[in-house]
KEKE-3310 file (N, C-alpha, C; in steps of 0.2 Angstrom, whole numbers, plus 5000, padded with zeros to 4 digits):
npx = (5437:5422:5424:5435:5430:5420:5426:5432:5420:5417:5427:5426:5412:5415:5424:5416:5403:5406:5409:5397:5389:5391:5388:5379:5361:5353:5358:5352:5350:5358:5372:5386:5392:5403:5407:5418:5425:5412:5406:5405:5394:5378:5368:5356:5353:5352:5356:5365:5371:5385:5386:5394:5391:5399:5405:5397:5398:5402:5405:5418:5424:5442:5451:5460:5457:5451:5437:5431:5422:5413:5396:5392:5379:5369:5371:5384:5395:5403:5401:5394:5386:5383:5376:5382:5379:5387:5399:5403:5401:5407:5401:5405:5419:5418:5421:5427:5426:5437:5449:5464:5475:5469:5473:5475:5469:5471:5471:5457:5452:5449:5448:5448:5448:5434:5433:5428:5432:5436:5440:5432:5421:5405:5396:5383:5382:5371:5375:5388:5398:5405:5420:5422:5433:5441:5433:5433:5430:5425:5431:5434:5449:5463:5454:5444:5445:5443:5445:5441:5442:5447:5456:5450:5450:5450:5447:5446:5431:5421:5409:5406:5411:5409:5415:5414:5404:5389:5377:5365:5358:5347)
npy = (5235:5242:5254:5259:5260:5272:5281:5286:5288:5299:5310:5309:5315:5327:5332:5335:5341:5354:5359:5355:5363:5374:5373:5381:5382:5385:5388:5399:5407:5410:5415:5417:5429:5438:5450:5460:5457:5447:5434:5421:5419:5414:5422:5429:5433:5439:5433:5439:5439:5445:5452:5454:5465:5467:5454:5445:5438:5428:5438:5433:5426:5419:5414:5425:5432:5442:5440:5435:5424:5410:5410:5401:5385:5386:5380:5388:5395:5404:5414:5420:5437:5449:5463:5470:5483:5494:5488:5474:5457:5443:5426:5414:5416:5422:5436:5452:5463:5472:5487:5487:5492:5504:5510:5522:5513:5502:5484:5475:5465:5452:5455:5445:5456:5464:5478:5490:5504:5515:5509:5499:5500:5500:5507:5509:5517:5522:5506:5505:5502:5509:5512:5519:5526:5531:5533:5526:5514:5497:5485:5475:5470:5475:5483:5477:5462:5446:5433:5419:5419:5432:5444:5457:5475:5493:5506:5524:5531:5528:5534:5525:5514:5498:5487:5489:5489:5483:5470:5465:5447:5438)
npz = (4764:4760:4768:4759:4749:4753:4757:4744:4736:4743:4740:4725:4726:4731:4721:4708:4714:4717:4701:4696:4704:4698:4685:4672:4672:4661:4643:4637:4645:4657:4666:4672:4684:4684:4687:4694:4711:4711:4721:4712:4711:4701:4688:4680:4662:4647:4633:4616:4601:4591:4576:4560:4549:4537:4534:4539:4549:4566:4579:4589:4605:4610:4618:4626:4616:4601:4589:4572:4565:4558:4562:4573:4577:4588:4604:4606:4616:4617:4606:4610:4619:4631:4642:4654:4662:4655:4651:4637:4639:4637:4635:4637:4641:4651:4654:4650:4636:4629:4629:4623:4636:4635:4621:4605:4591:4595:4596:4601:4616:4628:4645:4663:4673:4676:4678:4671:4669:4657:4646:4644:4643:4632:4617:4608:4594:4580:4570:4574:4586:4599:4610:4625:4629:4619:4608:4597:4585:4584:4573:4559:4558:4545:4537:4533:4533:4527:4529:4536:4555:4557:4564:4577:4579:4584:4576:4571:4567:4554:4541:4531:4532:4530:4537:4551:4556:4564:4570:4581:4587:4595)
capx = (5434:5418:5427:5439:5423:5416:5431:5432:5416:5416:5431:5423:5408:5419:5427:5411:5397:5407:5407:5388:5385:5394:5385:5372:5355:5351:5364:5351:5347:5360:5377:5391:5390:5409:5410:5426:5421:5410:5407:5404:5385:5375:5364:5350:5356:5349:5362:5365:5376:5386:5385:5398:5387:5404:5405:5389:5402:5401:5410:5420:5432:5445:5455:5460:5458:5442:5440:5426:5422:5407:5390:5389:5372:5368:5374:5390:5395:5411:5399:5387:5387:5378:5378:5383:5380:5390:5402:5400:5404:5407:5397:5411:5424:5415:5428:5424:5427:5443:5452:5472:5479:5468:5478:5472:5472:5474:5468:5451:5455:5446:5449:5444:5446:5427:5434:5423:5434:5434:5441:5427:5413:5405:5389:5379:5380:5368:5376:5394:5400:5411:5424:5421:5442:5444:5426:5436:5426:5424:5433:5440:5459:5465:5449:5440:5450:5437:5446:5439:5446:5450:5454:5447:5455:5449:5451:5442:5424:5420:5401:5403:5415:5405:5418:5415:5395:5387:5369:5363:5354:5346)
capy = (5240:5246:5259:5262:5265:5277:5287:5287:5292:5306:5312:5311:5320:5333:5337:5335:5344:5362:5358:5356:5371:5383:5375:5385:5380:5385:5393:5405:5413:5410:5412:5418:5437:5440:5455:5461:5456:5443:5427:5417:5418:5416:5430:5428:5436:5438:5432:5438:5439:5452:5449:5460:5468:5467:5444:5440:5433:5431:5441:5428:5423:5414:5415:5431:5436:5441:5438:5435:5417:5410:5410:5392:5382:5387:5384:5390:5402:5409:5420:5425:5441:5451:5469:5471:5489:5498:5484:5468:5452:5436:5422:5409:5418:5428:5439:5459:5467:5477:5490:5484:5498:5510:5514:5523:5511:5495:5477:5472:5459:5451:5454:5445:5459:5468:5484:5496:5510:5518:5505:5492:5503:5502:5511:5507:5522:5517:5502:5505:5499:5513:5514:5529:5529:5534:5534:5523:5508:5490:5485:5470:5471:5480:5488:5471:5457:5441:5428:5417:5422:5439:5449:5463:5482:5498:5511:5529:5528:5528:5532:5519:5507:5491:5483:5493:5489:5478:5469:5459:5442:5435)
capz = (4757:4760:4772:4754:4745:4757:4755:4735:4733:4746:4736:4719:4727:4732:4716:4707:4717:4714:4693:4696:4707:4693:4679:4669:4671:4654:4640:4633:4650:4664:4664:4679:4684:4681:4687:4700:4717:4714:4724:4709:4710:4695:4687:4674:4656:4641:4628:4611:4596:4588:4570:4557:4542:4532:4534:4542:4555:4575:4584:4597:4610:4607:4624:4627:4610:4599:4581:4568:4564:4552:4565:4573:4578:4596:4608:4604:4620:4613:4604:4615:4625:4636:4644:4662:4662:4647:4646:4636:4642:4631:4639:4639:4644:4659:4653:4646:4629:4631:4622:4626:4636:4631:4616:4598:4585:4597:4599:4604:4620:4634:4650:4666:4677:4671:4681:4669:4665:4650:4640:4643:4641:4624:4616:4599:4587:4574:4570:4576:4594:4602:4614:4628:4631:4614:4605:4591:4582:4585:4567:4557:4555:4539:4534:4531:4531:4525:4532:4547:4562:4557:4572:4579:4581:4585:4573:4568:4564:4545:4540:4526:4534:4533:4542:4557:4556:4568:4572:4587:4585:4600)
cpx = (5428:5420:5432:5435:5421:5422:5432:5427:5414:5423:5430:5417:5410:5422:5419:5407:5399:5406:5399:5387:5386:5393:5379:5368:5352:5356:5361:5352:5352:5368:5380:5390:5396:5412:5416:5421:5416:5411:5405:5396:5382:5370:5361:5351:5353:5356:5361:5370:5376:5389:5390:5392:5392:5403:5400:5392:5401:5406:5412:5426:5435:5450:5453:5460:5450:5444:5432:5427:5414:5403:5390:5383:5374:5367:5380:5393:5399:5408:5393:5390:5382:5380:5377:5383:5380:5396:5399:5404:5404:5405:5402:5416:5424:5421:5426:5428:5432:5447:5460:5473:5474:5471:5474:5476:5475:5469:5463:5454:5448:5449:5444:5442:5439:5426:5427:5426:5432:5434:5437:5420:5411:5397:5387:5379:5379:5372:5382:5394:5407:5414:5423:5429:5445:5438:5427:5430:5428:5425:5436:5445:5458:5459:5445:5443:5443:5437:5445:5443:5451:5450:5451:5451:5450:5452:5445:5438:5424:5415:5399:5405:5410:5408:5419:5407:5393:5379:5370:5360:5354:5347)
cpy = (5244:5254:5265:5264:5268:5283:5290:5291:5299:5311:5315:5315:5327:5338:5339:5340:5353:5364:5362:5363:5377:5383:5377:5380:5379:5389:5398:5412:5414:5409:5416:5426:5439:5446:5455:5461:5451:5438:5421:5415:5418:5419:5428:5433:5435:5438:5434:5438:5444:5450:5455:5460:5465:5458:5441:5435:5435:5435:5435:5427:5417:5416:5421:5436:5436:5444:5437:5428:5416:5406:5402:5389:5383:5380:5384:5397:5406:5415:5422:5430:5443:5457:5468:5480:5492:5492:5477:5464:5447:5429:5416:5409:5420:5433:5447:5460:5473:5481:5490:5492:5504:5515:5516:5516:5501:5488:5475:5464:5457:5451:5453:5450:5466:5475:5492:5502:5510:5512:5496:5495:5504:5505:5511:5517:5521:5508:5498:5504:5504:5513:5520:5530:5535:5535:5532:5517:5501:5488:5478:5472:5472:5481:5482:5465:5450:5435:5426:5418:5429:5442:5454:5469:5486:5503:5518:5526:5532:5526:5526:5514:5503:5484:5484:5493:5482:5476:5464:5454:5439:5428)
cpz = (4757:4763:4765:4751:4747:4754:4747:4734:4738:4741:4730:4719:4728:4727:4710:4706:4714:4706:4693:4698:4702:4687:4676:4670:4663:4651:4639:4639:4657:4663:4671:4678:4683:4682:4692:4706:4717:4717:4722:4709:4701:4694:4680:4668:4652:4635:4620:4606:4593:4583:4565:4551:4536:4528:4536:4547:4561:4576:4591:4599:4608:4613:4626:4620:4607:4591:4578:4566:4561:4561:4566:4575:4585:4599:4608:4611:4619:4609:4604:4621:4628:4640:4650:4661:4657:4645:4644:4638:4639:4637:4640:4642:4653:4658:4649:4641:4633:4626:4627:4626:4633:4626:4610:4594:4589:4596:4602:4610:4624:4640:4656:4671:4674:4677:4679:4668:4660:4644:4638:4643:4634:4623:4609:4598:4581:4574:4571:4584:4595:4609:4618:4629:4624:4607:4596:4590:4584:4577:4567:4555:4547:4534:4530:4531:4530:4528:4537:4549:4560:4564:4572:4582:4584:4582:4574:4566:4558:4545:4535:4527:4537:4536:4548:4561:4559:4567:4577:4584:4592:4600)
residu = (MET:ILE:LYS:HIS:LEU:LYS:TYR:GLY:LEU:THR:ALA:LEU:ALA:LEU:THR:VAL:LEU:PRO:VAL:LEU:ALA:ASN:ALA:PRO:ALA:SER:HIS:ALA:THR:THR:THR:SER:ALA:GLY:SER:SER:GLY:SER:SER:GLY:ALA:ARG:ALA:ALA:VAL:SER:THR:PHE:ARG:ILE:ILE:SER:ARG:PHE:SER:ASN:ARG:CYS:LEU:THR:ALA:ASN:GLY:ASP:ASN:VAL:GLU:VAL:THR:ASP:CYS:SER:ALA:ARG:PRO:VAL:SER:SER:GLN:ASP:TRP:TYR:TRP:GLN:ASP:THR:LYS:LEU:VAL:ASN:TYR:ALA:GLU:ALA:LYS:CYS:LEU:ASP:VAL:ARG:ASN:GLY:GLU:LEU:ASP:ALA:PRO:ALA:GLN:LEU:VAL:GLY:ASP:CYS:HIS:GLY:GLN:ALA:ASN:GLN:ARG:TRP:GLN:TRP:HIS:GLY:GLU:GLN:LEU:ARG:THR:ASP:VAL:ASN:TYR:GLN:CYS:LEU:SER:ILE:GLN:ASN:ARG:GLY:ASP:TRP:SER:THR:HIS:ALA:GLY:ILE:ASN:LEU:ARG:ASN:CYS:GLU:ASP:THR:ALA:THR:TRP:GLN:ARG:TRP:TYR:THR:GLN:ALA)
# end
């Protein structure tokens, strides 16, 4: 009986240890590296929320989709982002914010292969987040949909468009 227990504990340890090894030590300061070619090592980063000036909702990952939802009390890592060079990476998904196929007026999406091409490079221009692929701005769908879970698209930047204005919060 002890022999069988020994094998069962070994199997349990082999199952649990990889999960524990990859668990973040602290949500606020540690996340997976998430870059292509990564060996799964952990790297310390500072996370932040990206919040809409239009609705005061947080930019949130939902699988491969990006939407705005009510900002939750911490820790909710699907609403946490960090910079990796000029790429915006979602903490929960370890995927990069991406313009689908680099198209004009495309939806924003999350892609696991953080290759750093122009469709994954972002820059702040005042309170607007612009992509390097077509210089369009991150926008709430339908020129400012008030609904929770409103989708995120790329549109031509407009100086007065509040649905294209964002700010960050640590």
